[in-house]
N, C-alpha and C positions, 0 to 999 in steps of 0.2 A: 504494499499499499504506500502511496506517496506520503512523504513527510508533510505534516500539516504546517501551514504558515504560522510563524511565530512573530507576530507584530508586537513590538515592545509597547507596554503600557506605561504612560508617562505620569500616571497618578502618583502622588507622594505617598509615603508609607502611612500606615494606620495611625490616627491620632489617639491620644489618651491610652497608649499601651506601655508596657513595662520598658521596652527597649528605647522608645522615643523619650520617655520621661527620664530614664537613666542618662541618655546621651545629652539631654538638655541641662543636666546638673553635674556632669562629669568633667573634672579638670583634665583627665587623661584623654577623654574624647575630644575636648577642645584643642588640646595640643596635637593630637593625632590627626585631626581633620583640618588643621590650620592650612595644610598644603592646598586644599581646594579653594579656600578663601584667597590665599596668596596667588594662586594661578590666575584668578580673575584680575587681580591688581596687576600682575606681571604682564598679562596679555595686553592690557591697556597701555602700560608703559612701553612695551616693545613696539606696539603699533605706532605710538607717538614718535618713538625714536626713529623708526623706519620712514615715517613721513617727514621728519625733520632732516634726515640725513640721506644724501643720494647714494651713499655707499655704506650700507649697514652690514658689516662683515662679522663673522663669528671667529673668535680666537680661542686657542687652546694654551692657557697659561703654562700648563705643566710641560708642554713639549716645545714651545717657542723658544728658540735660541736667542740670547741677548748678550751683549758685551758686559752689561751691568745687571746686577740682581734686580728682580722685581720687588715692588713694595706692596705687600698685602696687609690689609687691616682685618683683625677679628674683633667685631663689635658685639659686645655682650651686655645686655641690660642688667643692672644690679638689682637682685631680689625683685624681679619684675612685678609679680602680682601684688607684693607688699607695697611697692612703690606707687602703683596705680591706686591702691586703697588709701595710702597716705595723702595723695593729692586731692582725693575726694573729701578729705576731712582736714581742712586748713587749720582748724583749732588745735590740732595735735602738733607738738614740737618734734624736731628731728630726733630728740632723745627719748621719745615715747616708744616703748617696745610694742610692736604690732606684728600679728601673724594672721595669715589667711587660712581659713578652714571651713568645711561645711558644718562642723559642730559648733556648739555654743559653750559659754562658760557655765551655763546651767546644766547642760547635758553632759559636758566633759567627754563627749563621744566624738570620734573622728580623728583624723590625722592632720598634722600641720603641713600645708602645701608650700607656704613660702613665709619667711620671717625676715624682718629688716635687721639691720646690723645692731641696733639697740637691743633687740630681743636675742640675737645671737650671742651678745655679751653675757647673757644669763645661762647660756648653754642650749637655748631653744634652736632647733634646726628642722629642716624639711624632713618629713617621714616620721617624726616623733609623734607618739600618741598624745592627744590633747590634755588628758589629765596629768601626764608627766610634765608637759610644758607648763601647765599652770602651777604645779608644785615648784618648779624651778623659778618661775617668774609670776607671782600672784597678781601683779599689776598688768599682766599682758592684756593688750587690747586685741579683740578678735574681729575680723572683718569677713564677710561672706564673699563668695565668688561673684565677679561681675564680668562675665565673658564679653558682653557687648563693649564694655569699656576697654578691655584688654585688646580686642580687635581694633578698636578705633586708635588707640595709642600706638599699636604695632604698625599700622599702616602709615601713621604720621612719621614714625621713625624711618620706615622704608622710603618714604618720599625724600627725606633728607639724604639718606644713603645713596639713592639713585642720582640725585642731583650732584652730590659730592664726587661720585665716581664716574659720572657721565654714562650711567647704565651698566657699568661693570660690577654687578652685585649678585652674589649667590646667596639666596635666603636659606637658612637652616631651620629656623622655627620662628615662633612669634616674638622671641626676645634675643635672637642670635643671627648674625649674618657675617659673611666675608665680602670685602670689597677690594678691588684692584685700583690703586691710585698711583700706579707707576708713572704715567705720563704727567700727572699733576706734580708729583714729587721730584720731577727733573728740574723744576724751577722753584719749588717750595720745600721747606724742611718738613720731613714726615711727621715729627712729633708735633710741630706747629699746626699741621693739617688735622691731625688727630684731635688736638685740643679745641680747634675751631668746630669740628663736628660734634664734640661732646657739649660745647656751649650751645650749639644750635639745637641739639636734642633736648637739652634741659630747658632751654627757653620755650620750646614748642610744647613740651610734654610735662615739665616739672618732675621728670624722672631721670636719674643718673645712669650713665653707662660707662663701661671700661673698655679700653681699646688696646689690643696687643698688636705689635708690628713685627713682621718678619718677611723673609724673602719667599716663603711658601706658606700654605695654610697650616701645616703642622706647627711650624715655628711661631706663627702668629697666634695660634690657639694657646700654645704653651706660654707665650709672653703675657697673655691676658691674666694668668695666675699672678704674675708680679705686678700687673696694673691695678688689680682690685685691692680695695674698693675705690670706685670713683676716680680713676686715674688712667694714664697712658704709659706704656712701656715698650721700648724698642729693642730688639735683638739686632745689634749692628752686624753687618756681614762679616767683619773681621773677628767678631766674638762668637759666631755661631757654633764653632767646634767646641769651645769651652762651655758654652751655655748648655748644649745638648748633653755633653759628657756628665754634667753635674745634675741632670734631670733624673728624677726617680722614675723607675719603671711604672709604678702605679699611676703616674701622671700622664703617661702615653695614651692617647685615645685608642680605644679598641683593645687594650690589654686588660682583660677582666680577671675576676677572682679565679675562675676555673683554670685559665692559662697559668696564672701565678702559682696555683697549687701544683700543677704538673711540673712547672719549672723548678720549684723548690724541692720537690720529691726527687728529681733526677740530677739536679746540679747544685743544690743548696743555695741557689740564688733566690733572694726574697724580693717581694714587690717594693720594699723600701730601699733596695740597692739602686745604684745609679746605672745609667746607660754605659758609662765607662767600665763598670764592673762586668756587665753583660758581654761586652765585646771581647773580653779576655777568655770567655768560654769557647771551647772548640765548636765549630759549626756542626760537626757530626753529632755532638752531644745534644745540641739544641734541636736538631732535626729529629732525633730519636725521641725527644720529649714532646715536641710540639707539632711535628710534621714538617715537611719541606716548605709548603706554601706559607704557613704561619711564621716559620722561622725567617723566611725571606723578608716578609713584611715587617717583622719585629726588628730585624737587623737594619733595614732601611730607616725605620723610625729612630733607632738608637743612634744613627749617624746623621739625623736631621734631614733625611731625604723623604720627599712626599711627591708621589707620582699621580696624585688625584687629579683628574681632568677638571678644568675650569669650565663649568657649564651653567650659564645663566638660566637656561630653560631646560632642566633635566626631563627626560622622558619618564613618565610614571610606569612603575613595574608591577604594582599591585594596588588593589583597592579593596577595603574590607571594613568590618565592624565587629566588635566583640563586647561582651558584658561578663564581668566576673565579680560583681558585687550584688548582693540581694537575690541571687539565683537559687531558688529552692523549688524542686519539682516533686509534687506529690504523685505524679503518674507519668507514663510515657507521653500521654496527650499533652501535658503541660511542657515537657521537654521539646516536643515537636513544634509547639506553638512559639517557644522562644526562638527556635531555628528559623521558622517561617518569618518572624518579625525581623530578625537579623538579615535574612536574605532580601526582604523587601527594602530595607534600608540601603543595602549594598547595591541592589539592582536599580533603585531610584537614582543613586549617585552615578552609576555607570551610564544610565540613560541620559541624565543631565549633561554629562561630560562627553557623550557620544563615544563610549568605549565599549568594546566587547572583549570577552576573554575565553580562553580554552581550558584552563585548569582551575578546579575548585579545591579549596583547602578548608577543612573543618577542624577546629581546635576545641578540645573539651577538657575542663578541669574536673578531675574525679577525686573526691575526698578520700584520704588515706584512712582506713578503718582503725579504730582504737587509738587514735592520736588526739590527745587533749590539747586544744588550742586555748590559751588563757584569754586572748583578746580576739574573738572571732566576729561577734556581732553579726552583721550581714555580709561580711567579707568571705572570701573563698577558703581561708584557713589553709591547713597543710594538705596539699594535693599532688597527685600525679597528673602531669599534663600530656594528653594524648593528641596527636596530630596526624591526620590522614589527608592525602592528596589524591584527586581523581580527575582523569581527563574527561571533559564533558563531551556529550555526543556531537556537539557542533559548536562553532564559534557563536557566542550569544551573550546578550544582556537580558534575556527574557526572564521575568520573575518566576513564572510557573516552572520553567525548565530547571532553573537553578534550585528551586525549592525541591523538586523531585530528586535531583542529584544529591542534594545535601541530606535529605531524609534517608536516602539509601546508605550513605556513609554512617549516619547516626545509628541505623539499624545493624550495620555491620560491626560497629564498635561494641554493641550489645552491653552497654553500661547501665546498671540499675539506676532508674530515674532519680530515686531519693539520694543518690551519692553524687549527682551532678552539681557542681558549684560554679560553673562558668562555661560559656560557649562563645565561639568566634567563627565567623565566615569571612573568607577572603578569596578573591579571584586574581589569578596570575596569568602569564603568557598573554598579555593584552595587545589588542590592536585598536588603533584610533580610527574613528570614522564609523558612525553607526550603520552605514549602508554597505560596509565591507562584507562580502559574501564569503562563506566558508570555502576554502580551497581544498579540493579532494586530495591534492598531492601533499598537503601540509599535515594530514592526520598522522597521529602517532602510530608507527607500525607495531605489530605484535612482536613478542619476544622471539618467536620462531622466525618471523620475517627478518628481524634485525640480525639474528645469529646465522640464518640459513646460508649455506655455501652455494655460490653460483660460479660456474666455470668462467663465464665471461668477465664477471667482476673481479675474480681472482687474477685473471690474466691482466686485466687493466691495472690492478693494484701492483702487480709485479713489474709492469712496464714503468709505472710512475716511480716505483722505488728505485729502479735502475736509473731512471732519469735524474732523480734527486742525487744519487751518488756520483753520476757522471759529469754533471755540469754545474759547478758552483756559480759561474758567470750567469747562466740562464736563470738560476734561482734568484740572484741578486737583481736581475732586470725585472722579473715578474713581481718581486716584492715592491720594488720602487713604483711600478705601475698601479698597484692597488693597496696603498698603505692602510687605508681605512678598513678594508675588508680583512686584511691580514691581521691587523691589530685586534680585531674582534674575535678571531678564531678561538683563542684559548678561553677568553671570557664566556663565549657562547657555549663551549663544551662544559665549562664549570657550571654555568647556569642551568643547563639541561640536567646535569648530574643532580643539582639541588632540587629541581622541580619534581624528580621522580623518586625522592626519598620519602619513605612512609613513616619515618620516625624522627622526632625532633631531638634536640641536644639532651633533653632529659630522658629520652627513650620511653617507649610504651612498655608498661609492665603488665603483662597479660597473665591471668591465672592459668590459662591453658598453655602449658609449656611447649607442647609439640606445635601447636598453631603459631605461637609466638616466634619460635625459631624458624619455622617454615616461611612465615611472612617476611621475616628479616632477610632470609636467603633470597626469596623472590624479589624483594625490593632492591637488594644489592645487585642481583643479576640484571634487572631491568635498567638500573642506572648505568652499569657497565655496557650493556648492549646498546643502549641509546647513544652513549658516547661513541662507540664504534660505528654506529649507523651514521651519525652526524659527520664524523671524521671521513668516512667513505664517500660522503656526498661532496666534499670539498674538492675543487679542482687543484691541479698541481700549483697554480699561481697563488693559491690561498693557503698553502701549507707552510709551516714554519719549521726551521731547524730546531727551535726550542720547544716544540710541542711535546707534551709529556709522553713518556714511553707507554706501551701497552701494559706493562707490569705496574706502572705507577697508577694508571687509570683503574686497574683492577684493585690495587691496594686502597685507593680512595673510596671506591664503591663499597668494598667490604668493611672499611672502618666505620661506616655509619650503622652497621649492624652490631658493633662491638658491645654497646651498652645493653642491648637486648640479651645477647649471649651471656654477658657477665652477670646480669641480674638473675637470670634463670640458673646460671651455674652456682651462684652463691646460695640460692634457695635449695638447690639439690644437694650441695655440700652440707648445708646446715641440717637438712632433714635426714640424709642417708650417708653422710661422709663421702669418702673417696669413691665408694661404689656408686652412689647416686651421681656424683660428679662425672665419673667416666661414662656412665650410661648416657647422660645428656650430651657429652662431647661426641660420643660415638654416633648418636642420633644426628647431631649437626654435621658430622663428616659424611654420614650416609646420604645426605641430601645431594651431594655431588653425583651420586649414582642414580638420582631420580629421573626416570624417563619423562615424567610430566614437566618437571621444572627446568631441567637442562639435559636435553636429549643427547645420546652418545654421538650422533652425527654432527653435533656442534663441537666435538672435542678438540679438533685442530684450532678452532677459533676461540674456544672457551678455556684453553689450557691455562692461560695467565690468570683468568678468574678463579678457576678451581684451585690453583696453587695458592692464590692470595687468600681464598676462603679457608683452606686447611691451615695456612699459616696463622690466620687470625684466631681460629678455634684453638690451636695449640697454645698460642700466646695467652689467651684467656685462661686456659687450664692451668698453665704454669703460674700465672699471677695469683689465681685463687689459692693454690697450694702453698706457694711461698708466703702469701699474705697471712694464711691461717697458721703456718708454722712459726711465724714471727710473733704471734700473740702470746 
């Protein structure tokens, strides 16, 4: 039967429902959805710039070569929400401690969202429970959220930044942005320019901002730490090496707690150590602890190198909505209703922005049983976070289609409704333009199709391999002809790898051991197969010498299953000792012989994957045994 027409409905989401009310009063939702508001502002500014200038060109600050370093400002508003609240109450002095929270001094419920510096002097800080904040500072003045005012002030600040940088502004959030003032600072002192911007911002908004100055975005962001509060600080080009050497690892953007724990366990390096200390550790040791890709990025940051492209109008990669406060489901019908409301919100945004997507992601917070949470209230408390990704039947922003797909995932997760504490829906693999039709050739191939051997393709691959080895000059020429496509090769493969992962960093913990390991194996196999499929589609001119090896693709695909294997292995070891552990590991190894998941006819192409899977299973087993014997 022919597929029925799916005309998108442009009706807004249901009024007076839980999701809409939550988003209307959620700080995190306001911050997360700021991008949509900023896009409207940005479109107007870029249209004006194009009208005013005959040559409206796009530049890549990260790759443009210059004889002198660039001058990048990192502009960060000081305690933004609290500052906006202070300006609405002129009767308060700057010495009055104030915090923003959805709670009140009477209820003492809720968290501190933002606190001014007078409150911070008492120890009050963002994320603190309100009753604790009031104990530290009984005179603390509490202000409610005022999202409309935050948006108004933020757009006023961005107007100033666009004017000061002649449109070279990269917005990060409602209270943070980067601007490139290189051309202006060729004739003006950078610190003087920064101080003028700070004065303009305060005169317009009565809110203070701090500005860090550096030759790239990383150094500018780090410089802001020295600029706060209410100041400007420049890392001079001649001082960059000394500045970054003394920077703590914990201050590097993107270096989180999890990476710090891994690093300390393997190298004894702590997050409080400096970049100079990190650079003394052998690269091989860092790679074994963090992996090759994370090690490379960390070492670049520790040297003050930032290759982040400068993109004034970045392309949106996902669109979604979630709710993890006040979610309590008495039945499956209630859980399904939450999902429907979230989908309606997401679909409405997609239709408004003329965006369609191919992949659906469902995120679910599942309460951990028998865990006492002292301060739960309506929050999600201690939870396992489950994430599943599903390729949709067609490119779409249709509400009913997405609801159908989302409910299918919810049923597959098979989580008891009463244990659900949060839900989220997001769409990825986006295409802009609501009238874009689904391309039959763009559909995701099956695992068998991706791994299947074809004589003609094999011969073509061998010919291309010989050509790569035979002609360095030819490769250099083809790379120079299509730099943009070549540069995207590695990032596209990595993105596809992430899109087909069924488990997030916290891993799904499934009570069904066999199903859990089986799902992990299949997810890893699909990730690896999709990489091979995408790589095979690339023409010779788009291949790179530094593309990852087949073995490395296989290791990365299997690494995403490690948390699931380790979780089940620990449980088996705790219940049945080494006997249970060995039984589970043998089950995991046996999956490589599964005719359904990885047929023997794929063996020549899947050999790297099988080796990586077996190595990962063996590593988990050794880790469990060694860890238990050390207790």
